[in-house]
C-alpha positions in Angstrom: -2.3 -19.2 23.2 -5.5 -20.7 21.8 -6.7 -17.3 20.6 -3.4 -16.6 18.8 -3.4 -20.1 17.2 -6.9 -19.4 15.9 -5.7 -16.2 14.3 -2.7 -17.9 12.8 -5.0 -20.6 11.4 -7.4 -18.1 9.9 -4.5 -16.3 8.1 -3.0 -19.6 6.9 -6.3 -20.8 5.5 -6.8 -17.6 3.5 -3.2 -17.7 2.2 -3.4 -21.4 1.2 -6.9 -21.2 -0.2 -8.3 -24.2 1.6 -8.6 -26.0 5.0 -6.8 -29.1 3.7 -3.9 -27.1 2.3 -3.4 -25.3 5.6 -3.7 -28.5 7.5 -1.1 -30.2 5.3 1.4 -27.5 6.1 0.8 -27.8 9.8 0.6 -31.6 9.8 -2.8 -31.9 11.3 -6.2 -33.1 10.1 -8.5 -30.6 8.2 -11.1 -31.1 10.9 -8.7 -29.6 13.4 -8.4 -26.5 11.2 -12.2 -26.3 10.8 -12.7 -26.5 14.6 -10.3 -23.6 15.2 -12.1 -21.4 12.6 -15.5 -22.3 14.1 -14.2 -21.4 17.6 -12.8 -18.1 16.3 -16.1 -17.1 14.5 -18.1 -18.1 17.6 -15.9 -16.1 19.9 -16.1 -13.0 17.6 -19.8 -13.4 16.8 -19.3 -12.9 13.1 -18.8 -15.0 10.0 -15.3 -14.6 8.6 -15.4 -17.1 5.8 -18.0 -18.6 3.6 -17.0 -22.2 3.1 -18.2 -24.5 0.3 -16.8 -27.7 -1.2 -15.3 -25.7 -4.0 -14.0 -22.5 -2.6 -13.5 -20.2 0.4 -14.7 -16.6 0.3 -13.9 -13.9 2.8 -16.9 -12.0 4.2 -16.7 -8.2 4.6 -15.8 -8.6 8.2 -13.3 -11.3 7.3 -11.5 -9.0 4.9 -11.2 -6.3 7.5 -10.1 -8.8 10.2 -7.5 -10.4 7.9 -5.4 -7.3 7.6 -5.3 -6.8 11.4 -4.4 -10.4 11.9 -1.5 -10.2 9.4 -0.2 -7.2 11.2 -0.4 -8.9 14.6 1.5 -11.9 13.3 4.1 -9.7 11.7 4.6 -7.7 14.9 4.9 -10.9 16.9 7.5 -12.2 14.5 9.5 -9.0 14.6 9.4 -8.9 18.4 10.7 -12.5 18.6 13.4 -11.8 16.1 14.6 -8.7 18.0 15.4 -10.9 21.1 16.0 -14.3 19.6 18.4 -13.1 17.0 20.8 -12.0 19.7 24.2 -11.5 18.1 23.0 -13.0 14.7 23.5 -10.5 11.9 21.2 -10.0 9.0 22.9 -11.2 5.8 22.2 -12.2 2.2 20.5 -10.5 -0.7 17.3 -8.6 -0.5 15.1 -7.9 -3.6 12.5 -5.1 -3.2 10.0 -3.8 -5.7 8.2 -0.4 -5.5 6.2 1.9 -7.8 8.6 4.0 -9.9 7.7 7.5 -8.7 7.0 6.6 -5.1 10.1 4.5 -4.9 12.4 7.2 -6.2 11.1 9.7 -3.6 10.5 7.5 -0.6 12.1 4.1 -0.8 15.4 4.7 -2.6 16.7 6.9 0.2 16.2 4.1 2.7 18.4 1.6 0.9 21.8 3.1 1.8 20.4 3.7 5.3 19.6 0.0 5.6 22.9 -1.2 4.1 24.9 1.0 6.5 23.0 -0.5 9.4 23.4 -4.0 8.0 26.5 -4.2 5.9 26.2 -7.9 5.3 23.0 -7.4 3.3 23.0 -6.3 -0.4 19.8 -4.9 -1.9 18.3 -4.8 -5.4 15.6 -2.1 -5.7 13.3 -2.6 -8.7 11.3 0.5 -9.5 8.4 -0.3 -11.8 4.7 0.5 -12.1 4.1 -3.1 -13.2 2.5 -5.4 -10.6 5.4 -7.9 -10.1 4.8 -11.5 -9.2 6.7 -11.7 -5.9 6.9 -15.5 -5.7 7.7 -16.4 -9.3 10.0 -13.4 -9.9 11.9 -13.9 -6.7 11.1 -10.7 -4.8 11.3 -10.6 -1.0 8.8 -7.8 -0.6 7.1 -5.0 -2.4 5.6 -1.6 -1.6 2.2 -1.1 -3.1 -0.3 1.8 -3.2 -4.1 1.3 -3.1 -6.2 -1.9 -3.0 -4.5 -5.3 -2.5 -6.3 -7.8 -4.7 -4.0 -10.8 -3.9 -4.9 -12.2 -0.5 -2.2 -14.9 -0.7 0.3 -12.2 0.2 0.8 -10.9 3.7 0.3 -7.1 4.0 1.7 -4.6 6.4 0.1 -1.1 6.4 2.8 1.6 6.3 0.6 4.7 6.0 -2.1 6.4 3.9 -1.9 8.4 0.8 -4.4 11.0 -0.3 -4.8 12.6 -3.7 -5.1 16.4 -4.0 -5.9 18.8 -6.8 -3.1 21.4 -7.0 -1.9 24.3 -9.1 0.8 26.9 -8.9 0.1 30.3 -7.2 0.7 31.9 -10.6 -1.9 29.8 -12.3 -4.5 30.5 -9.6 -3.8 34.2 -9.8 -4.5 34.3 -13.5 -7.4 31.8 -13.7 -8.9 31.8 -10.2 -9.4 28.7 -8.0 -12.3 26.3 -8.7 -14.9 26.3 -5.9 -16.9 23.3 -7.1 -16.2 20.2 -9.1 -18.2 21.5 -12.1 -15.8 24.4 -12.4 -13.0 22.0 -13.5 -14.5 22.2 -17.0 -13.5 25.8 -17.2 -9.8 25.1 -16.3 -6.8 23.8 -18.1 -6.3 20.4 -16.5 -3.3 18.2 -16.8 -4.5 14.5 -17.0 -2.6 11.3 -17.5 -2.4 10.4 -21.2 -5.0 8.0 -22.6 -2.3 5.3 -23.1 -1.7 5.1 -19.3 -3.4 2.3 -17.4 -4.2 4.9 -14.7 -6.4 6.9 -17.0 -9.6 6.5 -14.9 -10.4 10.1 -14.2 -9.9 12.3 -11.2 -11.6 10.9 -8.1 -13.4 13.1 -5.6 -16.2 12.8 -3.0 -19.4 14.8 -3.0 -22.6 14.4 -1.0 -21.1 11.3 0.6 -20.5 9.6 -2.8 -17.2 8.9 -4.6 -17.3 10.4 -8.1 -14.9 10.2 -11.0 -14.5 13.1 -13.4 -12.9 13.0 -16.9 -11.0 16.2 -17.3 -9.3 17.8 -20.3 -6.8 20.5 -21.2 -4.3 21.5 -23.8 -1.6 19.0 -22.6 -1.6 15.5 -21.2 1.2 13.0 -20.5 1.5 9.3 -19.5 4.3 10.2 -17.0 3.1 11.6 -13.7 6.5 13.3 -13.0 6.1 15.4 -16.2 2.6 16.5 -15.1 4.1 17.5 -11.8 6.7 19.7 -13.5 4.0 21.3 -15.8 1.9 22.0 -12.8 4.8 23.7 -11.0 5.5 25.7 -14.1 1.9 27.1 -14.0 0.4 25.4 -17.0 -2.7 24.1 -15.2 -4.4 22.0 -12.5 -3.1 18.5 -11.7 -4.4 15.7 -9.5 -1.5 14.3 -7.7 -0.6 12.2 -4.7 0.3 13.8 -1.4 3.6 11.9 -1.3 4.6 13.7 -4.5 3.4 17.3 -3.8 3.2 17.6 0.0 6.6 19.3 0.1 5.7 21.7 -2.7 2.5 22.7 -0.8 4.4 23.2 2.4 6.9 25.5 0.7 4.3 27.4 -1.3 5.3 26.2 -4.7 1.8 24.6 -5.1 -1.6 25.2 -3.6 -4.3 22.7 -3.1 -7.9 23.4 -4.2 -11.2 21.6 -3.9 -10.0 20.1 -0.5 -13.7 19.8 0.6 -14.2 17.2 -2.1 -11.1 15.1 -1.5 -11.6 11.4 -1.9 -10.9 9.0 1.0 -7.2 8.1 1.3 -5.8 4.9 0.0 -3.4 2.6 1.9 0.4 2.3 1.5 1.3 -1.3 2.2 4.3 -3.6 2.2 3.5 -7.0 0.9 5.5 -10.2 1.1 4.9 -14.0 0.6 3.4 -16.0 3.3 6.4 -17.7 5.0 6.6 -19.6 8.3 10.1 -18.1 9.0 10.6 -14.8 7.3 14.4 -14.0 6.8 15.8 -11.6 9.3 16.9 -9.2 6.5 13.3 -9.0 5.3 11.8 -8.4 8.8 14.4 -5.7 9.5 13.7 -3.9 6.2 10.0 -4.0 6.8 10.6 -2.6 10.3 12.5 0.3 8.7 9.7 1.1 6.3 7.1 1.0 9.0 9.2 3.1 11.4 10.0 5.7 8.7 6.6 6.0 7.0 4.7 5.7 10.4 6.7 8.5 12.1 4.6 11.5 13.1 5.0 14.3 10.6 6.7 12.3 7.9 3.9 13.0 5.4 3.6 16.6 6.5 
């Protein structure tokens, strides 16, 4: 119990931003919180937090440990809910946010599944590539891809996404497949338009280092779905997410190239505000996301 309490305290301190704020929520003295953190760091043999009078800063080990701790707490809450809820039904309204393209393909289909399982719950699914403010905008949870800069939110890892360079078989027959990153300059590439906030170049890994390449071609667009369609039509190479093109690759509509230079995958997470008692409808929806995206073979 003491070990679990230390973990809960560590997560609460990070979420609240200070020992005194976490102590106030629990109704104990800040010194009690400090002793728990000291005991946790001593037991693990690493420094998790750098504490000064002005701020708290997570160490590298602390950042890695935080995600695991959040997952442990979420799993414990879900386990307790599954038995303590008994005959209690999930009810109320659920507001969920997800990236537009990913949400259309992988979240939207789960909404009717969830409402059929829990008919007393209604859902609003907001699909936007804008980073919503969960607390101030009244969202219960959100699906996010990539890095999670806001440590005040609890995160639950749902899976991993990798980006692949793809082209249609027709394009590769006519232009050949690039064998090295330098050969991209000889190909018609389909990049996101300059107006897109995602225009950071295509990311690969070579000689153990992550590299970003600015590519060019005869067409570009700020909408990734359009780039996908152009690529399927044989107009050039595209750098797309596996969640978008995995089915096309499996069915032979697209072929991946430069796989030896693929960048490390990024995480797919669900995030939700730190709450002592998460509503049952939120816990159950998170469980559905985790069960679906974590199923063997889901991502191909």
